[in-house]
N, C-alpha and C positions, 0 to 999 in steps of 0.2 A: 635357339635353333642353330645347328651346325651349318656353316657355309663359309666359302672362301671370301676374302675381302672384295669390296666393290671395284678396286683398282687392279684386281687379278687379271692377267692377260690370258684370254682364251682363244684358241685358234688351231691352226694346222700348219704343216710344213712340207715343202717339196724342194726339189732341186732342178735347176734349169736343164741339166743334161738328162734328166729322167722324165721331163714332161714337155719341154718346149718343142722338140723336133726342129724343123727348119734348119738343119745342121749346117748347111752351106748357103743360107739365104741372107740377102742384104749385107753382103760383104764378110760374113763370118767365115773363119777358117777352122780346120779341125782342132779339137782339143784331145787330151790323152784318152778320155773315155769314149770318144767317138769311134775309135778304132777297135774297141773291145766289145764282146758279147758278155757283159758282166765283168766287174772288176776282179772277181776271183779267178778269172781265166789265166791259165798258165801259158796260153798261146796268143799273145797280143798281136794285133795286126801290124807288125813291123817286120821288115826284112833288111838285110845288109846289102848295100849297093857297092860292089867292088870298084866301080868306075868313079863314083863320087866319094867313096870311103865314108859313107854316112848311112845311118838308119833312114828308112823311108816308109811311108804308109803302104800297107799291102793288105787290103781287105780281101777276105775269103769269099768268093762268089757263091759258095755253098752254105754260107751262114746268113741268118736274118738279123740285121742290126736294127732292132726295134727302136733304139734311141734316136735314129736318124729322123724318124717321123714322130716317135713317142705317142703322146695323146694330142698332139697338135695344139698345145697350149699357146704357142706363139701366135696362132690366128684365132684361138677360141678363148683367150683369157677373160674377155668380158663376161661370157656365159659362165665360165668356171668360177670367177670371183664372185659373181652374183649368187651362185649356188653356195659358196662358202659364207657369204654374208647372210644368206637365208638361214643358216644355223646359228646366227648371232655372233659370229666371230668378231672380236674387236682387235684381232691381230692376225697377220699372215706372214709366214716366212717363205722366202724363195731366195735364189741366188742370181747374181749377175754373172753371165757367162763372159769371162775375161776376153775370150776370142771374138765376142761381138763388139767390144769396145776397141781393143787392139788386136786385130785378127791374128797376127803372128806373134804378138806380145812385145816386139822390140821396135815398133814404129814410133816416130816422133809425135805424130798427131793422131787423135782418135778417129774412129769410124762414126760419123754422125748418124748414120742409119741405126746403128746399134744403140746409141744414146737415146735416140728418139723412141725406140721401142720401149726402153725402160722408163722414159718420160711418161708414156701412155700407161704402162703397167702400174707404176707407182701412183700416178694421179688417180687411176681407177680404184686402187685400194683406199686411198684417202677419201675419195668420193663416197665409198661404201662404208666409211668410218672404221676402217681396219688399219691399225698401225703397221707399216711395213717393217719387217725384220729381214735385213738383207745380208746374206752371206757373200763375202767377197771372193772366196775360192772354195767351191764345193766339188772337188775332184775334177777341175776344169782348166788345168794349166794348158795354155796353147801348145799344141804338139811341136810347133817350130822351135819353141824354147827348149824342148828336150832334145830334139834331133840336131839342132845347131849348137847349143851351148852345154848340153848335159843336164839341163834343168836346174833344180835348186842347189845342187852341189857347186854351181858356179856363182860366185859373188855378184856377177853382173845382174843376176835376176832381181837383186834388191832394188837396183835403180829402175828396172823395168816395172817392178811392182809399185814403187813409189809414184811413178808417173801415172799408173793406172788408178791407184787409190786417190791420188790428188784430183784426178779428173772427175771421178764419180762423187767424191765428197763435195767438190765445188758445184757440180751439176745438181745434186739432190740436197744441197744445204737447206735446212729448215723443213725438209719433207721426211727424211729418214732419221728416226731417233735412236734406232738400235742397229748396230752393225756387228757382224760376226766375222772374224778374220779367216782362219783356215779350218774347214770342216773336218772333224775327226782326224786331225793330222797326226795324232798319236798312234794311228794304224801304220805309220810309215815304215817301221822296222819289219813288219810282216808283209807290207805291200808298198815297197818304195816307189814303184813306177807310178801308181795312181795317187796314193795318199801323200807320198813325198815328192812327187813330180821329179823323179831322178831317173836318168838314163846314162849309161856309160858310153861315151862317144869314141872310146878307144877300147873296145871290148876284147876280152881274152877269148871269148867264144862267140863268134859272129852268128851262131844259130840260136843263141839263148839271150835275148835282150834283158830278161829279168835276172837270170842267174849270174850275168856278168857284172851286176851292180855290186860294188865292194862295200865293206863295212866303213871304210874311210869315207867313201862318197856319201853314204847314209848319214854319218855323223856330221860331215861338213854341211849337208843339206839341213840337218837339224839346227845347227848353229845359225845358218843364214836365215832360216825361217823365223827363228827367235828374234833375230835382229829386225827382220821385216815386220814382225808383229809389233815390236816396240815403235818402229817408225810409223806404223799405221795409227797407233794411239796418239803419237805426237802430232802427226799431220791432221788428224781429225780434231784434236783439241784446238789447234791453231785456226782451222777453217770453220768449224762448227762446234763451239764449246758446249752447246746444249745437247749434242748427240753423245751417245755412249758406245764404247767399243768393248765387246766381250770376246773371249776365246770360245772355241767349240770343240770339246773332246768327247770321244766315245767313252762313256763311264760305266758301262756294264761291267767292265773289268774291275772296278772298285769293289763290287760285290763278289769277290773271289774268296771263298771260305776255305779254311783248312779242313781236310776230310775228317780229321780226328785231332786229338790233342798231342800227337807226336810232335815234338818240338821242330823236327825237320819240316813237317807240314805247316805248322804255325808260321815259322819264319819264311818258308817257301811261298806261302800265300801272300804274305806281306811284301816280300821281294818282288813277286809277280805283279802286284798292284803298282809298286813304284816304277817298274820297268815298262809297264803297259800304259800308265796314266800320269803319275806324278812327275815323270821326267820332263813332260811339257808343262803340266800345271804349275809346278814349282817355279819354272822360269817365267811363264806368262803372268802369274799372279803374285809371286814373291820377288821376282827380279833376280833370281840366282840360278847358276848352273849347279845342280846338286852334287854332293861329294860322290855319291854312288855312280853318277854318270862319269865323273872324272876318273874314277877307278876303272870303269870299263875302257875308257880311252887309253889309260896307261897299260892295262893288262893285255889289251888286244892291239896295241900299236896303231890306234886309229884316231889320235888326237887331231881335231880340226884346226885350221888356221883361224885364230881369233885376233881381236883388236881391243885394246883397253878402252878406247872411246866408245866402241860398240857395246862392250860389256857394261859400261856405265849407262848407256842409253837403255839397255835392257832393264837395268835396275831402276832407272828414273821413270820409265813409261810402262807401267803394268796396267793390266786391263781393268775395266770398271765393273765387270760382272763375269760370272762363269756360267756358260751355257753348255748343255750336254745332252747326249742321247743315253737312254737306258732301255734295254729290251729283256735282259735275262741275267741270271747270276751264273757262277761257275764254282766248281769244287776242285781244290788242289790236293793232289797226292803225289809225293815225290817219286812214286813208282810208276806213275802214268804220265806220259808226255803231254805237255800243255800246248794246245794249238789255238787257232782263232780264225774268225771270219767276220763278216760285216756286223754280226749280232753281238760279238764280244769274244771272250776267251772260252775255250772248250777244254774241260778236264775230265775228271772221273765223274760218273753219273751220281747225282745227289739222291740218295734213297728217301729223303724227306719231302721231295717235291713230287706231286702226282700229276700235274698238268703239263702239257707241252703243245706247241703249235703243231699242226698236222704234218703228215708226210708230204714231201720228203725232207722238210726242214727240221722239224722236231726240236725247236728251241724250247728249253725248259721255262716254264712260267713261274715267276717268283715275285709276286706283288710286294711282299715285305722288303724285298731287296732295294726297291726305290727309296724307301724310308732310310734304310741303312746307308745308301749312297749319299743321299741328301745330308745326313748328319755327318758323315765322314768328311765330305767336301767342305761343309760349312765350318766344322771344327778346325779344319786345316787352313782354310783361306779367309774366312770371315768376310766373304763377299756375297752379294745377292746372287742367288742361283736361279737359272732359267732352264726349265725342262723344254727343250726344243725338238725332241724326238722321243716318242714312246708309242708303240703300236703293235699290232699283230697282223701278219700276212696269212690269208686263208685262201684255199683253193675252192672258189665259189662258182656256183652255177645258177643262172636265172631259172626259176621254177616255171611251171606251166601257166601261171598267172602273171608272169613278167616281174616277179618279186624276188628279192634276196633277203631271207630271214637270217641275219648274221648275229644271232644271240651270243655266240662266242666272243665276238668283238665287244659287245656291250658289257659282258661280264669282265673281260680283260681290263677295260678302261675303268669300270666301277671299282674293281679290286685295287687297281693301282692308285686311283685318286683317293681312296680311303686312306692309304698309307702316305700319300703326299700330305693329306690333311693332318695326319699324326705327326709328320715332320714339322709342319707349321706350328703345331702345339708344342713341339720340342723346342721351339725358338728359332727354327731355320727360316731365313728370309727367302721365300720362294716367289719369284716374280710372276710366273705363269706356267701354263701347260699347253704345249703345241703338239697335237697328235700328228704322228708321221703318216703322210700319205692320205690326206682326207679325201682325195679323189684318186682312183686307181692310176698308177704310173708304172713305168718300167722299173723292175727290180734292179737295184744297184749291184747286188752280189751276183745274180745269175743272169741278168739281162733278159728277163722274161716278163710277160704280163700275167702269168698264171698265179703268181704270188700277189694277191690283192689285199691292200690295206684300207681302201677307201670307204667313206660313207656314201660315195657316189661311184657307181659302176660305169666303166667305160668299155664299150663294145669293141675290144681289140684282142686278138689272139696271138699265141706264141708264133704262129706261122706268118703273122703280119696281116691277116685278114681281119675284117670287121668294119662296121659303119662309123665307129667313134661316137656313137650315140651315148649320151649321159643319162643315167637312170638312178634315182635315189634308192638306197637300200633302207631296210627297216631301221638301221642305226642312225639314220639322218635325223629323223624327228626325235629320237631318243636323246641324241647328243645335244640337239637344240634345247631340249628341256633342261638338261644338265647345266648348260650355259645360262639359260634364262633364270634359273634358281640359284646361280652361283654355287652349284654343287649340292644344294640342299636336297634335291630330289633323290640323290643316292646316299648322302651322308646321314640322313635321318630315317632311312628305312629300318623298320623293326626287324 
């Protein structure tokens, strides 16, 4: 009988900034995503203050910032974790909001109220027999670190980061076995403000906080983050040798196919993957700054300030596993501009794919792509791979019987898991599968509730109305059976 191994990690994944709410409660201060309605926004909540000569938070009174309350996971986590455990999860991923522990990011001592919240949250996961998988930075850089220091382009952030990770490693020693460093940080070239935590504090255009970020600042942030990642591995091994630290990259981009056999498209697709994914993966996993990155630095006059001791640190302290998100594939044609968003790269439409997520998102559905990604990453890095995000967002309505029949979600997961299993047969070491958004949360890309991923519906609407009532969708019991049978319920269907 076909089935995944008994030690396979089954569960789901969320992020603090998309589910917790309580955005200024118990001492927390704003982070970079608190001021935006979706990280894809070109109009972040920042304005230049000519008196202080600094950027400052400027929320738009005409916008609804759903993330400020989100689904109130901060107060309802007991109920929500019990719902997750009810599906048989043996694993649950969330993030620690850095600003709950060090509200501005540069304090000398942590905020005890924030630590106590994560005490309760992590203890509840363990009580329910779910391994905590904790992301240290999931698009949640404290805003003060950007407006005061310029964010990760400033080397000082490494020291602030080290203080933060040391604090949480000591606090949760023996409780958290799996740590992820920077969520989807390879998005930073397209989204430097959020994914890279970068802000130009001496802007050329005081009306454009995003456009003022220079290539030099992006690459300095890249280097500093690589150093911080290595420090994270080192600090964790010293404090809790039994714990594991992994990187977390968006890897939909790895499945970027050449549109045809035109050599320009074949190499163009390969080069796109390197510059979208491997430029961080090679550093985190192999301990090297790739040659193609150094070429960019030379040709664009954006070489960051580096240090030989830090380069050696990067080489000595590589990650223990590679975790990633996969949602869709892309097709490269040199005659069509390549763009991207939270789902991955966007190129020329692939005529061989027939499915897509619904309007207005229309992400192409390519289950075989996840097998491709798993094989490429394993062949390159020879590290255990952990699928920590895969899912489909649907625009759903509760029917007259109070039910949601989300058959599309079930098919999406079934098709992807079949190809995950094929990758296992290929010899790929796959640690587990965490479905993204097992309970409806605020969309990262668009800042709305309408794009629903969950097995559990949350009554909240884009305008902020709703009771926050939780209701199981049809996929809830279906996914429970998948987990109970270690995948056999779908892998052995005739």
